[in-house]
C-alpha positions, 0 to 999 in steps of 0.5 A: 500500499502506498503511504500518503506523505503527511504536508503539514499544511495550515487549515484552509490554505489553497491546494497546489494547483489552485492558481488563481488562489496564489495571489489571492487576498483577503481584500480581493474577496471583499471587493468582490463581494462589495461589488457583488452586493449591488444587485445581491443581498448580502446573505446571499452571497457565500463562500461558494459564491465567491468562489465562483466569482473569482475562479478558485475553490471554496477552500481558497476562500476560507483560507483567508477569510476564518468564518461566515460572521467575520465574511459579513463584517468584513463586507459590512465595514468595506461598506462603511467605508464608501459612506465615511468617504462620502460625508462632508466636513462637519460646519458645527451647525448642525442643521446643515450638517444634517441636511448635508450628510443626508444626501451622500448617505442615502446615496450609498445604501441606494447603490448597495442593495444587498447591504441595505437590504440584511442591514434591514433585518439582521442586528448583527454589525449594524454599527459594531464589526467584528473585533477580528477585522483587523482594520478600522471601524468604518462602522463606528467611524460613521456613527461617531460622525452622525452622533457628532452632528445630533449632540451638536443640538445640545440635546442629553444623551438620552435625546441624542440618541433618540433622534439618532434612532428616529432618522436612521430609522427614516432613512434607511426605511426610504432607501428599502422603500425604493430599492423595492420600488414600494413608494407611494408614488409607486404604488398609488396607481393601484388606489387610482385603478380602485377609486370606483369602487373605493368612492361605492363602498365609501372609503372616503378617506382613503380617496381623499389622500390617494393623489397626495401619495401619488407625489411621495417620491424618494425625494420628497419622502426623504426631505420630509423625514429630515425636516420632521427631526430637525423640527422636533429637536428644535421643540424638544420632542425627543427630550419629552420623550426621554423623559418620559421613557 
């Protein structure tokens, strides 16, 4: 019986003959995943998907990225790096800074549909990234920037947290609605088509509001959301809400 020589090999190391894997780096993998996330939901991008996209074995992917959790965190961190690179320098005027930061942040969420829809439903790595990423945590960098804007409004900690939460919820929801094409401007046609039936059945309030729905696109929705948050801050709404919690 032939004896196979036991070659000590780092677990997950690409096997001999995996030629594309020789020059493969972790950055190559993450950049490709980041590219795929333009159209593919992050949760659907597996190591097998990455191996096929890069022309290497799954083993070669695992050699550079030890776990699924680390992979997700690295891609999300790459996303937040792209967000941070777009952020304008704060001026110290919190209202104008919030208005100025919103368009580039929204654009980043819209460009990476796969990351956005993943963050919408996942609690892991929404801001804080894995300690294993061995690079700057850009999720925290983004969070630090945004909280700095809200903190400049002079609210206490609890109110600042509430204001940011409401802003982030409105921002991400608007992006997801646009991605899924379910903003009112997209769905108002169904109300229009059903107008006669709605009138006949006595749904007067629905008939009344239908024309207004047809005007609510992404631009209108996000601008209204930002102004609502700004108005609530000025009127002390978040501070009163924080006192009641």
